N, C-alpha and C positions, 0 to 999 in steps of 0.2 A: 360465664360460670361465676358462681359465688361460693366462697369458702368461709366457714365460721368455725372456730375452735374454742373449746371450753373444757372444764374438768369436773369430776366428782371426787370428793374426799370422804373416806370412810368415817372420819370423825366430825366433819362439818357440812357434808352434802354438796350440792351443786354450786359452782362459782358464778352462775348466771341466774337471774330471777325468772326469766322466761327463755324457753328454747327459741332459737332463730326460726322464723316462719319460712322454711325452705322445703317442706315436704312435697314430693312429686314422684312419679314413676322413674324419673331420671336423676334421683338424689341418692347419693351414697353416704351412709353413716358408718364411719369407722370408729371402733372402740377398742382400746388396749388398756388392760388393767391387771391388778394384782390377783393372785390365786384366791384370796379371801372372798372375792365376789362370787365364787362358785357356790358359796353358802348364803349369799345375799343378792338374789337376782332382781330386787325391787328397782334399782336404777335402770336396768335393761328394759323392764316393763314400762317405766316412765318414758324412755326413749321410743319404744314401739308405739305407745299411745300418742306421742307427739308427731311421729313420722310413720303413720300406718301404711303409706304407699311406697315408702323408700326401701332401699336395700341396706339392711343392718347386718354388718359382719364385724368380727373382732376376735381377739384371743387374749389369753393370760400372758404375763410378761415377767421378766426378771428386772424390771425397772421401766417405768412409763416415760416416754419422751414427749415433751410438750414445749414446742419452740426450742429454747436452748437449756431447758431444765430437765433433770431426770428425778423421778419421785417414786416412792413406794406407798402402797395403800391408797391408790387413786385410780380413776379412769381418765384416760386422755382421749378426747372425742374430737373428731373432725366431721362436720356436715358439709357436703359439697353438692350443690345443685348444678347440673350441666345444662347448657342451653341447647346443644345439638347432639348428634350421635345417639347412641343407645347403650344402656348397660343392663346386665342380667346377672343374677346370682343363684347359687345352688350349694347344697351341702350333702355329703355322703358320710357313712360310718366307716371307721377304720378300727376294727376290734383286735386285730392281730398284726404283729410286726411283719410277718411273712405275706400279709395281704396288701402291702404298701403299693406295689405295682398295679394291682387290680383296682385299688381305690383311686389311684391317679387316673387310670383309664375311665373308670365309671364316672368320676367327676367331670372329666373333659367331654365325655359323650353326652352330658346333659346340656351342652351348649352347641349352638350352630357355629361351625368353624369358619364360615364365610366372613371375610372382612374383620376378623378379630384383630384389633390393634394391640391390645395388652390383656394378659390374663394374670390376675393377682390372686395368690393362693395363701391361705393360712391353715396350718395343720397342728394337731396335737403334737406335743414335743417329746413325749417319753415313750410312746408306743408306735414309732414310725421309723422306717428306713428312708431317709430323705432322698437318697440316690434313686431308689426304686420308685418312689412316689413321682419324682420328676420324670423319670423314664416313661412311666405310664402316661403322664400328661402329654409328653412330647410325642408319644406314639400315635396320638389321636389328632392333636391340633396341627394346623398348617404351620410350616416352618417360619412363615412371616410373622406369626403371633409372638410377641415378646412376653415371656413368662417370668414373673418376679414374685417375691413373697417371703415367708419365713415360718419357722417352727415355734410354737408357743413356749413360754418359759415358766419357771417356778422358782425364781431366785437361784440359790445354789443347792436347793433341796432335792431336785430330780424326783419328786413324788407324784404330784398331780398338776395337770394343766387343763385349760378349758378352751373351747372354741364355741362361738355363738351359733345356735340353731334358732333362727328367728330372734326371739328375745330371751331364749333360755341358754345358759352356759352349760355345755356338756363336755365330758372328758374325752371321748373317742370319736372325734369328728375331723373332717377336712372340708373347708369351704373355699369357694372361689367366686370371683366377679370378673366378667368379661366386658371389655369395652369394644364396641362395634363402630366402624366407619372411619373415614379419613378426617373427621372433624377434630379428633383428639391428637394432641402432640405429647408423645411419651418419651422420656429419656431415663436412663438407668446408669448406675455406676457401682462398682464393688471393689474395695481395696482392703488390704490387711495392714502391713507395717511391722510384722514380726521378724526377728532375726533367727537364722538357722544356727544350731550349735551341735557339737558331737558328731560322730561318724555317720555317714549315710549307710543305711542297712537295707537289705532285700526282704520283702515280705515273702516268706517261704511257706506259710500256711495260714489260710484265712477262709472264711465262709461268709459271704455277704458282708455284713457290717461287723462281724466278729473276727478279731485278730488273735491268732494263737501263737504264731512264731515269727521272729525276726532273725534272719541268718541262722535258722535252725534251732534257736533257743527260745524258751518260753517268753512271750512278749511282756507279760505283767512283771516277771522277775527283772527283766532288763529295764523296764520303765521305772520300777521302784528304786532301782539303783541310782537313777538320775534324780529322782525326787528326794531321796534321803529321808530326813525327818518328816517331810511333808507327805510321804506316802500314806501315813495313817489317815489322812483326810480324803482319800480317794472315794468316789470319783470326782468330788468337787475340786480338789487341788489339781487334778489333771487338766483343768481349764487353764492353768498357768503355764502349761507346757504342751501345746497342741502338737499334732503330728502332720508334717507336710508330705504329701504324696506326689511323686513324679513318675508318670507312666510314659507312654510314647508321645512324641511331640513336645511342644513347649508348655502345655497346660500343667499348672501346679495347683493342687487343691489342698486345703487344710481341713483336718478332721479333729473333732472334739469328742472326748470320752463321755459316754452316758452311763456306763455300768462296768463293774469288774467282777470276775468270777475267780475266787481263790482256789477252787477245786481244780480247775483245768488251766489256771494261770492265763486266762484270756481277758480281753478287753472288748467291750461293745461300743462302737462309735455311732455317730449320728448318720453316717452314710457308708457306702461300700468301701472296703479295703481290698483292692484287687491283688491276687497273688502275682508275684513277679514284679510288682511296682517297687520303686525305691522310696524309702521312708527316712525322714530325718526330723529330730525334735526341734522345736522352736521355743524361743523365749522372748519376753517383752522388752521393748525399748520405748519409754514413755513418749519421747518426741516423735519417733517413727510411727507410733499408733495414731497420734493426732495428725501427723502429716498424711498418713494413709486415708483417714477420714476426709481430709481436705481434698485429696486427689480424687476420691469417689465423687465428691460434690462438683469438682471441676469437670470431670467427665460428663456429668449431667448437664452442666451449664454449657459446655462446648457442643453437646449433642442437641440441646434444646433449641429448636428453630424459632419458636414463638416466644418472644421476650416482651416484658413490660406489662403483662396482665397478671391477674391472680393465678396462682398455681398451687396444687396440692402436692406437698412433698412428704413421702412416707420413708422414715428412717428406721432401718432394722439393723441393730448392732449386736454383736455376740456378748453373752453374759461374761465370757472370759475376759473380754476387754474391760468391762466394768470392774471386775474383781482386781485387775491389774491397776487400772487408772485410779480407782478409789475416789478420793476427793477431787481428782483432776478429770473425772469422767465428763463433766460439762465442758471441758476444754475441747473435746472432739466435736461436741454439738455446736459450740461457738464457731469452730473452724468450718464446719459444714454450712452454718447459717450465713457466714460471710461470703461464701462462694456460690451458693445456690442461685438459680435464675431469679431475677428481680420479681418481687411480688409473691414469693413462695411462703406458704404457711405450713409448718412442719409438725407432724405428730409421728409416733412410732413406738418401738419397744425394744428392750434387750431380750435376745432370743436364744434358743438352743440350736439354731441353724438358719442360714440365710439362703434364699433362692434367687439366682440371677444368672444371666449369661456371663461366661468368662470374659468375653469381649463383645463389642457390638457385632451383631450378625451371627453369633454362635448360638447353639442350643443352651437352654437354661441348665444349670447344674447346682448341686448343693455345695454351699461354702460354709465354713466355720471360721470364727475369729475375724470376721470382716465387718466393715461398715458398708451396708448395702442400701442404696437409695433408689426410689422410684419417684419421678416427678411427672405429674399429669396436668396438662392445661388444655385449652381449646384454641383452635385457630380463629 
């Protein structure tokens, strides 16, 4: 396999004079960029012209990852031509939040499920229930297929996101690419690094991804009490204090706020909030966030059987982490780069949700506030 990475800047154009000559039916072109490209599709058209036979997928971000740098107003591009195996891509519409499960099923049904090694998914970030989307995908694919991916971002605005449909950025889409055959070596890791605080409460009323009550009290009222003066900036300031859910078993998932409703004092999250689960607020610790990113990379490195060759590393980190880390954001990217398998070239984005198995061998689930990595190479 051969991997080449480069960028496009809104103010100065492409960082390469000529696109790498890697077009083929087995080439993946990944593109992550700012929301502004929704109104300026010319760079995507240039990529499609250069790679007419390749699989072009991508989405908007809350910060573009390119190696150990994070940028705004750019496109971060990775072009990877695989020597063996086979890849296939497809896109479906997702127009309504309640249709997330059906969209996941429809997308997965577009692929042959025999010998799928990895299924990588990108979804719009503001009109989706990530939990239901993943459940729909899992209901179709064989359990041996490793599902990873993320929800598109829009900075801290939560207004518009895009996903590529061919060379066109569209608002209400979900796309996926499947990797077939045992020629691929896939590893993944997902870690947080947040600290719990405050009392543990019971979810006493919820519906899907909408949380109405904690311990029988209005959820938004309680949440605002903890945010204090920062409550005026909701939903964006809610990224600073995610909610950890603890249901049956040892699995703990973190949820991020997408919207609030003052009338019924509810909060809408990126994924399901099951009634009866225990919930606890979380806050940031700079060093632990960076350590969490490093642990995610170590999980990939330990899992990755094929070392010493080129590898495509896709980093998807939550926008909440970037808002907390601020000028130290690149610390987590440097920690990841130091630990990834040798020969890895990394691109990615800051997201509204991360998709990954909780641990190796488990089903894919929606995560928030994590650094999630997918590393792909060939044997």
